[in-house]
C-alpha positions, 0 to 999 in steps of 0.5 A, a space after each residue: 212303566 214299560 210293558 213286557 213287549 216294550 222291555 224286550 225291544 228296549 234291550 234289543 236296541 241297547 245291545 249294539 251300544 253295550 257291545 260297542 262299549 265292551 269292544 272299545 274297552 277290549 281294543 285299547 289299553 288304558 293308562 291312568 295318571 294321577 298328577 298334581 296339575 293344579 295346587 301344590 307341586 304343579 311343577 312336577 305334574 305338568 312335566 309328568 303329563 308332557 312325558 306321558 303324552 309323548 310316550 303314548 303318542 310314540 307307542 301308538 305310532 309304533 302300533 300300540 301294545 299287542 296291536 291295540 292303541 293306548 289311551 291316557 286318562 288324566 286326573 288332577 289331584 290338586 296336590 291333595 292326598 285324599 283327592 289323589 286316592 279318590 282319583 286312583 279309585 275312580 281310575 281303577 274301578 270305573 275306568 278299569 285302567 291297565 296301569 297307574 302312574 304318578 309323580 312325587 312322594 305324597 301322590 305315590 303314597 296315595 295311589 300305591 295302595 289302590 294299585 296293589 289292592 286292584 292288582 294294577 301295575 303302578 309306577 311312581 316317580 318319587 325318591 321314597 322306597 316305602 310305597 313299593 316295599 313288600 308289594 307285587 304290583 307297585 314299582 318305584 321308578 326313580 334314582 335312589 336318594 342314598 346314591 344321589 346324596 352320597 355323590 354330593 358328600 363325596 364332592 364336599 370331602 374332595 373339596 376339603 369341606 369338613 362340616 356339611 349340613 343337610 336341610 330337607 323335607 321331613 320325609 323318608 327320601 330326606 332320611 335316605 339322603 342323610 344315610 347316603 351322605 353318612 356313608 362317606 362322612 357324618 353330617 354335622 347338622 341335619 334339619 327338616 321342614 314340614 310340607 307347607 312350611 315356608 319359614 325356615 329361619 329357625 333351622 337356618 339359624 342353627 345351621 349358620 351357628 354350626 359353622 358348616 361350609 356346605 348346605 345340601 338342599 333336598 326340597 320340593 321345587 316350590 319351597 326353594 325360593 323361600 329358602 334362598 331368600 332366607 339364606 340371603 336374609 341370614 347372610 349365610 356363608 355356605 356353598 349350596 349343593 342340591 340333590 336332584 338338581 333339575 327337579 328341585 332347587 337348581 332349576 332355571 327359575 331359581 337361577 334367574 333370581 339367585 344365580 350368585 348363590 350358586 357360585 361353587 355349587 354342585 348338584 346331583 341328578 339322573 344321568 341324562 346329558 341334556 347336551 346330547 346331539 343324537 337324533 332321537 334325543 334332539 327330537 324328544 327335546 324339541 317335542 317337550 319344548 313345543 308342549 310348553 315345558 322346559 323340564 327335559 329330565 322330568 319329562 323323560 323320566 315319566 316318558 320312560 315309565 310309560 314305555 316300560 309298562 308298555 314294553 312289559 305288556 307285550 305278549 301278556 294277557 294279564 297284569 301279573 305277567 306285566 309286573 313280572 316283566 318289569 321285575 325282569 327288565 334289565 339294561 333297558 335304554 330309556 330316554 333318560 338313561 339305562 334302566 334296570 330293576 331289582 324287585 320293585 325298585 329301579 336301578 338308575 345311574 346318577 351324575 354329578 354336575 357343577 354350576 359354571 358360567 350361569 349353567 349346570 355342566 357335567 362334573 365327571 
């Protein structure tokens, strides 16, 4: 046991260390990321991390936020919602981050309550609206599913298709996709699958028997290869349309094995033309590739989310001020396109693409 004299000396010696810790905290902004870097949906976690790292590099190079540098703290959720919740709590309560970010619906649902409860600006990249509904600190930065799927149905009608099927994950974003399609024309048959399910033959048999000529796929990327194999197995004679083409069932990995299934295919996606030749975008694209990712749009989306919050914190001393600035953000030119907010939801343009000569090109 320390004597009274020894205790005083210990406390005095400890002061520089304590002061240093507090000073470091005051001199930086900390952004926390809960991402599926292993396990389920690593495809999304990896490109989101790439975008986040590039955004933080650029923010710091430009002088940081209010003259302070930004630190990124990355937590691997493994695609597990409980683990994601625990990671978000750690970032909020131990790391005391100034912002929370994630990608995919399951992860958005896990971290959003933590951000709201701890009054931390939270941005998730997912097509689900519910996590931001009636919130103050939580924002959805992803195009609206209804717009994405309405665009596809318009094209199907234009091409003369009278029977159109929808198959997707059993989640709110697929229900919103259905609503978007039915703005134009009733969906002939609507089938879903549960996350983790790999055998879709029962649903696909129903779709085949419905004699639909277009099949809209609205799935997580890792589930698409099973879908294509079973479409072949059942000899389904349908034209494939894909929502969020670059992030789901229309990626280069899927094209490598099943490009013949994409004859006549259409996709809808974030309105980012990857063939842009302006200097800023070419530099960003090269940096993404140098980090080992080929997912330009997905990386650009997270890049913009981080830049949005950095921009919102300029001139602010408290989180509430930053959230007000996000809600007021209008016509912000991001790497992935023009960005505006209405309340807790981003407003982003979408584009139609068609598959031609082995690649996706703008159909507009």
